[in-house]
C-alpha positions in Angstrom: 75.1 30.6 -46.3 71.5 31.1 -47.6 71.3 31.3 -51.4 68.9 34.1 -52.6 66.4 33.5 -55.3 65.4 37.0 -56.4 68.4 39.3 -56.3 68.9 39.7 -52.5 72.2 41.7 -52.3 75.1 39.7 -50.8 75.2 42.2 -48.0 71.8 41.1 -46.9 72.6 37.3 -46.8 75.9 37.7 -45.0 76.1 35.2 -42.1 72.4 34.2 -42.4 71.8 30.8 -41.0 68.1 31.0 -41.7 66.4 33.1 -44.5 64.5 35.3 -42.0 64.1 38.7 -40.4 63.3 39.1 -36.7 60.3 41.3 -37.4 60.2 44.8 -35.7 57.5 44.6 -33.0 56.1 47.6 -31.1 57.1 47.5 -27.4 58.9 44.1 -28.0 62.0 44.6 -30.1 64.9 46.5 -28.6 68.7 46.7 -28.9 69.3 43.5 -27.0 66.9 41.5 -29.1 68.3 43.0 -32.4 71.9 42.2 -31.3 71.0 38.7 -30.2 69.0 38.0 -33.4 71.8 39.1 -35.7 74.4 37.1 -33.8 72.1 34.1 -33.9 72.0 34.3 -37.7 68.8 36.1 -38.7 68.3 39.8 -39.6 67.5 41.7 -36.4 65.2 44.8 -36.5 63.2 47.1 -34.3 60.7 49.9 -34.8 62.0 53.4 -34.3 59.1 54.4 -32.0 60.2 51.8 -29.5 62.9 54.4 -28.5 61.0 57.0 -26.5 62.6 60.0 -28.3 64.7 60.6 -31.4 67.6 61.1 -29.0 67.0 57.7 -27.5 66.9 56.3 -31.1 70.4 57.8 -31.6 71.6 55.9 -28.6 69.9 52.7 -29.6 71.3 52.8 -33.2 74.8 53.6 -31.8 74.7 50.7 -29.4 73.6 48.2 -32.1 76.1 49.5 -34.6 78.9 49.3 -32.0 78.0 45.7 -31.1 77.6 44.4 -34.6 79.7 46.4 -37.0 83.0 44.7 -35.9 81.5 41.3 -35.4 82.5 39.1 -38.3 79.8 36.6 -37.6 76.9 38.9 -37.2 74.0 39.0 -39.8 72.6 42.4 -41.0 70.2 44.5 -39.0 67.4 47.0 -39.7 65.4 49.9 -38.4 61.6 50.1 -39.0 60.5 53.7 -39.8 56.8 54.6 -39.5 56.0 56.7 -42.5 52.4 57.5 -41.7 51.7 61.2 -42.3 50.8 61.6 -38.6 54.3 60.6 -37.4 55.9 64.0 -36.6 59.1 62.3 -35.5 59.9 60.9 -39.0 62.3 63.6 -40.1 64.5 63.3 -37.0 64.4 59.5 -37.0 65.3 59.4 -40.7 68.2 61.8 -40.1 69.5 59.4 -37.4 69.3 56.4 -39.7 71.1 58.3 -42.5 73.9 59.5 -40.1 74.6 55.9 -39.0 74.1 54.4 -42.5 71.8 51.7 -41.2 72.0 48.9 -43.8 68.3 48.2 -44.1 65.2 50.3 -43.5 61.8 48.8 -43.4 59.0 51.3 -43.8 55.5 50.8 -42.4 52.0 52.4 -42.4 52.5 54.6 -45.4 54.3 55.4 -48.6 58.0 54.6 -48.6 58.6 57.4 -51.1 59.3 59.8 -48.2 62.6 58.0 -47.4 63.8 56.1 -50.5 66.1 58.8 -51.8 67.7 59.5 -48.4 68.4 55.9 -47.7 69.7 55.2 -51.2 72.1 58.2 -50.8 74.5 56.1 -48.7 73.8 52.8 -50.3 71.2 51.6 -47.8 68.2 49.4 -48.8 64.5 50.1 -48.4 62.0 47.3 -47.9 58.3 48.4 -47.7 55.9 46.6 -45.3 52.6 46.2 -47.2 49.4 44.4 -46.4 47.6 44.4 -49.8 48.5 43.8 -53.4 47.5 47.4 -54.1 49.9 48.8 -51.6 52.6 46.4 -52.9 52.2 48.0 -56.4 52.5 51.5 -55.0 55.6 50.6 -53.0 57.2 49.0 -56.0 56.5 52.2 -58.0 58.2 54.3 -55.3 61.5 52.6 -56.0 61.9 50.3 -53.0 64.5 47.5 -53.0 62.2 44.9 -51.5 58.6 44.2 -50.4 57.5 42.7 -47.0 54.1 41.1 -47.5 52.1 41.1 -44.2 49.6 38.4 -44.9 46.5 37.2 -43.0 47.4 35.7 -39.6 50.2 38.1 -38.9 50.5 39.7 -35.5 50.5 43.5 -35.1 49.0 45.5 -37.9 48.0 42.6 -40.1 46.8 41.9 -43.6 43.7 40.2 -44.9 45.2 38.2 -47.9 46.4 34.6 -47.4 50.1 34.2 -47.9 49.7 31.7 -50.8 47.6 34.2 -52.8 49.6 37.3 -51.8 52.9 36.0 -53.0 51.5 34.6 -56.2 49.8 37.8 -57.2 52.8 40.1 -56.2 55.2 37.9 -58.1 53.3 38.7 -61.3 54.7 42.2 -61.3 57.6 42.1 -58.8 60.7 40.0 -59.3 62.8 41.6 -56.6 63.4 40.6 -53.0 60.3 39.5 -51.2 59.6 38.8 -47.5 56.5 37.0 -46.3 55.0 37.3 -42.9 51.9 35.8 -41.3 51.8 32.8 -38.9 55.4 31.8 -39.7 56.7 30.4 -36.4 58.6 27.2 -37.4 61.5 26.3 -39.6 59.1 24.3 -41.8 57.0 27.4 -42.3 60.2 29.4 -43.3 61.0 26.8 -45.9 57.4 26.9 -47.1 57.6 30.6 -47.6 60.7 30.1 -49.8 58.9 27.5 -51.9 56.0 29.9 -52.4 58.4 32.4 -53.9 59.5 34.5 -51.0 63.2 35.1 -50.3 62.9 35.7 -46.5 60.4 35.0 -43.8 59.2 37.5 -41.2 59.4 36.1 -37.7 57.4 38.0 -35.2 55.2 36.1 -32.8 57.8 33.3 -32.6 60.2 35.7 -30.9 57.9 37.8 -28.6 58.6 35.5 -25.7 62.3 35.4 -26.2 64.5 36.2 -23.2 65.9 39.3 -24.9 62.6 40.9 -25.8 61.1 44.0 -24.0 57.8 42.2 -23.6 56.7 42.2 -19.9 56.5 38.8 -18.2 52.7 38.6 -18.3 52.8 39.1 -22.0 55.4 36.4 -22.5 53.4 34.0 -20.3 50.2 34.7 -22.3 52.1 34.0 -25.5 53.3 30.6 -24.2 49.8 29.6 -23.1 47.9 30.8 -26.2 46.7 29.1 -29.3 45.4 30.3 -32.6 41.8 30.4 -31.2 43.0 33.1 -28.8 43.8 35.6 -31.6 41.2 38.1 -33.0 41.5 41.1 -35.3 40.2 44.5 -34.4 40.8 48.1 -35.4 39.4 49.3 -32.1 42.8 49.8 -30.3 44.9 51.8 -32.8 42.5 52.6 -35.6 44.3 50.1 -37.9 43.3 46.4 -38.0 45.7 44.4 -35.9 45.6 40.9 -34.4 45.2 40.8 -30.6 45.4 38.2 -27.8 41.8 37.9 -26.8 42.6 37.2 -23.1 44.5 40.5 -23.0 41.5 42.4 -24.4 39.2 40.9 -21.8 41.7 41.7 -19.0 41.8 45.3 -20.2 38.0 45.6 -20.0 37.1 45.2 -23.6 34.3 43.0 -24.9 35.7 41.0 -27.8 32.2 40.7 -29.3 31.7 44.5 -29.2 35.0 46.2 -30.0 35.0 50.0 -30.8 35.1 50.8 -34.5 35.5 54.6 -34.4 39.2 54.8 -33.5 41.3 56.9 -35.9 45.0 56.2 -36.6 47.4 58.7 -35.0 51.1 58.0 -34.8 52.2 61.5 -33.8 53.0 60.4 -30.3 54.7 57.1 -29.8 54.1 57.2 -26.1 50.4 57.8 -26.5 50.4 54.8 -28.8 52.3 52.8 -26.2 49.5 53.4 -23.7 47.1 51.6 -26.1 49.4 48.6 -26.3 50.6 48.5 -22.7 48.0 46.0 -21.4 46.4 44.9 -24.7 48.9 42.6 -26.4 49.3 41.5 -30.0 50.2 38.2 -31.5 49.8 36.3 -34.8 48.0 33.0 -35.5 51.4 31.1 -35.3 51.4 31.6 -31.5 50.6 27.9 -30.9 54.2 27.0 -31.8 55.6 29.0 -28.9 55.8 26.9 -25.8 58.6 28.4 -23.6 60.5 31.6 -22.9 63.9 31.0 -24.5 67.0 32.9 -25.7 66.9 34.0 -29.3 69.8 31.8 -30.1 68.0 28.7 -28.9 64.9 29.6 -30.9 66.9 30.2 -34.1 68.8 26.9 -33.5 65.5 25.0 -33.4 64.2 26.8 -36.4 67.4 26.0 -38.4 67.0 22.3 -37.5 63.3 22.4 -38.6 64.2 24.3 -41.8 67.0 21.8 -42.7 64.6 18.9 -42.1 62.0 20.5 -44.3 64.5 21.2 -47.1 65.7 17.6 -47.0 62.3 16.1 -47.6 62.1 14.4 -51.0 59.7 15.4 -53.7 56.4 13.4 -53.5 57.3 11.5 -56.7 60.6 10.4 -55.3 59.3 9.5 -51.9 59.4 5.8 -50.9 56.0 4.3 -51.6 54.8 7.2 -53.7 52.3 6.4 -56.5 53.8 5.9 -59.9 
């Protein structure tokens, strides 16, 4: 059992083998991946727009709930709601989440204030995905239960602040549950996030190539072959800065040195957004740690071993041969 540092509710640590969330990834995370992640011992999650319609979302949530609610060994799970003002589906998606009493909701791309009261009405928790200290302050003021810090190096819609600095500054005004994301692809990195002051790590890129993900085979192969030098940020695909696999940009006809800068964000049609991501693929700077397509359970097993090894390392002063 993982022991929380900053007030993580016991319901959120139930059956965790690793203090981590399988991050919700557009066109990657689906019901099979969520179920596999939760059964492997990390919090599974997916973005609501991955379900083509709100009716599909109803089906997905029902399937996940049926698979995990009666599994005594399953870890918690979450739905990621896009709260950007342009997302016209939010009211229907939120209603679905409330009906099923999803235990954790992770908001993204806007103020969590739009959903906090509804989620709290049934005892659910709201964690806000934020990519700057300013947004973290606003989310905290909105009454969220936890903050997800998307730091520099993260895949998808990324941040610009290094994780070391991000956690330190947010901890000056926030003593609640904290999640850190950004190039965390090993168990050693998960442990490092804890030492910095985070309670959970956000695992995204490490799981893109898992057997249960919805990523197409070419995407998985590119992840396995890539290194940090293959990652570049651009706002030219969605209108919001995200980290992309440079080879996928080139294959889609883009010039990485001359990306468009006039794209405006619009999350009103998930399928239109999907077209932008279909052949242009995202990943974070931790991609170099991914070297095979494996089941989620195998990935988590390896990360747990790495985490345990990192946790067992002695303090420098106690290490053999350390300076007096």
